[in-house]
C-alpha positions as CSV (number, residue, x, y, z in Angstrom):
1,M,2.9,-6.4,29.0
2,N,1.1,-7.7,32.0
3,D,0.3,-11.4,33.1
4,Q,-3.2,-11.5,31.7
5,E,-1.9,-10.0,28.5
6,Y,0.8,-12.2,27.9
7,L,-1.4,-15.4,28.8
8,T,-4.1,-14.3,26.4
9,E,-2.2,-12.8,23.5
10,R,0.6,-15.0,23.4
11,L,0.4,-18.1,25.4
12,D,-3.2,-19.0,24.8
13,E,-2.6,-18.2,21.0
14,Q,0.3,-20.4,20.8
15,I,-1.5,-23.3,22.6
16,K,-4.3,-22.8,20.2
17,W,-2.0,-22.8,17.2
18,Y,0.0,-26.0,18.2
19,S,-3.1,-28.1,18.9
20,T,-5.1,-27.0,15.7
21,K,-1.7,-27.9,13.6
22,S,-1.5,-30.9,15.8
23,Q,-5.0,-32.2,15.0
24,S,-4.6,-31.3,11.3
25,N,-1.5,-33.5,10.8
26,Q,-2.9,-36.2,12.8
27,K,-6.2,-36.1,10.7
28,Y,-3.7,-36.2,7.3
29,F,-1.6,-39.0,8.6
30,K,-4.7,-41.1,9.8
31,N,-6.4,-40.5,6.4
32,L,-3.5,-41.4,4.2
33,R,-2.7,-44.5,6.5
34,L,-6.2,-45.7,6.1
35,I,-5.9,-45.4,2.3
36,E,-2.9,-47.3,2.3
37,I,-4.5,-49.9,4.5
38,V,-7.7,-50.5,2.3
39,A,-5.6,-50.4,-0.9
40,A,-3.3,-53.1,0.3
41,A,-6.0,-55.2,1.7
42,A,-7.9,-55.1,-1.7
43,I,-4.9,-56.1,-3.7
44,P,-4.8,-59.8,-2.7
45,F,-8.5,-59.9,-3.0
46,L,-8.5,-58.6,-6.5
47,T,-5.6,-60.8,-7.6
48,G,-7.1,-63.7,-6.3
49,M,-10.5,-63.0,-8.4
50,G,-8.5,-62.6,-11.3
51,E,-10.5,-62.6,-14.6
52,K,-13.7,-62.5,-12.7
53,I,-13.7,-58.8,-12.0
54,Y,-13.6,-56.5,-15.1
55,L,-10.1,-54.8,-15.7
56,S,-8.9,-56.1,-12.3
57,S,-5.2,-56.0,-13.5
58,W,-5.8,-52.0,-13.8
59,I,-7.4,-51.7,-10.5
60,V,-4.8,-53.5,-8.7
61,G,-2.1,-51.4,-10.6
62,T,-3.9,-48.2,-9.5
63,L,-4.2,-49.4,-6.0
64,G,-0.4,-50.1,-6.0
65,I,0.2,-46.4,-7.3
66,T,-2.2,-45.0,-4.6
67,I,-0.4,-46.8,-2.1
68,A,3.0,-45.6,-3.2
69,I,1.7,-41.9,-3.4
70,S,0.1,-42.1,0.1
71,A,3.2,-43.5,1.6
72,A,5.3,-40.9,-0.1
73,T,3.3,-38.0,0.9
74,I,3.3,-39.1,4.5
75,S,7.0,-39.4,4.4
76,L,7.5,-36.0,2.4
77,Y,5.3,-33.9,4.6
78,K,5.9,-35.6,7.9
79,F,2.5,-35.6,9.4
80,H,3.1,-38.1,12.1
81,E,6.3,-36.5,13.4
82,N,4.6,-33.2,13.0
83,W,1.5,-34.4,14.8
84,I,3.6,-35.8,17.8
85,Q,5.8,-32.8,17.9
86,Y,3.2,-30.2,17.8
87,R,1.0,-32.2,20.5
88,S,4.2,-32.3,22.7
89,T,4.9,-28.6,22.4
90,C,1.1,-27.7,23.1
91,E,1.3,-29.7,26.2
92,Q,4.4,-28.4,27.2
93,L,2.9,-24.8,26.9
94,K,-0.2,-25.9,28.8
95,H,2.1,-27.2,31.6
96,E,4.0,-24.0,32.0
97,K,0.6,-22.3,32.0
98,Y,-0.9,-24.1,34.8
99,L,2.2,-24.1,37.0
100,F,2.2,-20.5,36.5
101,L,-1.3,-19.7,37.3
102,T,-0.9,-22.0,40.6
103,K,2.3,-20.2,41.5
104,T,3.8,-23.8,41.7
105,K,7.6,-24.0,41.4
106,P,9.4,-22.7,39.5
107,Y,6.9,-19.7,39.5
108,D,6.5,-19.4,43.0
109,R,8.9,-16.2,42.9
110,D,8.6,-12.4,42.5
111,D,9.7,-12.2,38.9
112,S,7.4,-15.3,37.8
113,L,6.3,-13.7,34.6
114,S,9.5,-12.9,33.3
115,Y,10.5,-16.6,34.0
116,L,7.4,-17.7,32.1
117,V,8.1,-15.5,29.2
118,Q,11.7,-17.1,29.0
119,R,10.7,-20.7,29.4
120,V,7.7,-20.2,26.9
121,E,9.7,-18.3,24.3
122,G,12.3,-21.1,24.8
123,L,10.0,-23.6,23.9
124,I,8.6,-21.7,20.9
125,S,11.9,-20.9,19.7
126,K,13.2,-24.6,20.0
127,E,10.0,-25.8,18.0
128,N,10.8,-22.9,15.3
129,S,14.4,-24.1,15.1
130,Q,13.3,-27.7,14.5
131,W,10.8,-26.7,11.9
132,A,13.3,-24.9,10.0
133,Q,15.6,-28.0,9.8
134,V,12.6,-30.3,8.9
135,T,11.8,-27.8,6.1
136,K,15.5,-27.6,4.7
137,K,15.5,-31.2,4.6
138,K,12.3,-31.4,2.6
139,E,13.8,-28.7,0.2
140,N,17.0,-30.7,-0.2
141,T,14.9,-34.0,-0.8
142,I,12.7,-32.3,-3.5
143,K,15.7,-30.9,-5.1
144,K,17.5,-34.2,-5.4
145,H,14.4,-35.8,-7.0
146,N,14.1,-33.0,-9.6
147,N,17.6,-33.3,-10.5
């Protein structure tokens, strides 16, 4: 595999994947947090209005449940943590790519492609290991709640 093939077939594809996943997790995190904020802000208003609003106690209860579900979903799926981790990995991969393309240290050597591959694959491997640990924790959490 030559420089261009590795850059386009592997590195650019990984950068794209991490960027897409980061954006997706950011969107889920922000949307769920916004639901929490709006629901939490509505509860005091509805409580203060009391009997003036039809079924206000039911609405307040539903908003409380919505807040709990939203917070639990954020916690379970780690949208915030994944957003940050994926963005960090994406930016690290871009950094390595630009250093390589400009032949800046540590890529100012004869075996620069080999060195790039080692560093990039190391970053991806580290990310995969972290993902596996998080996934295992999620599975354990789900098992504990189901028992």
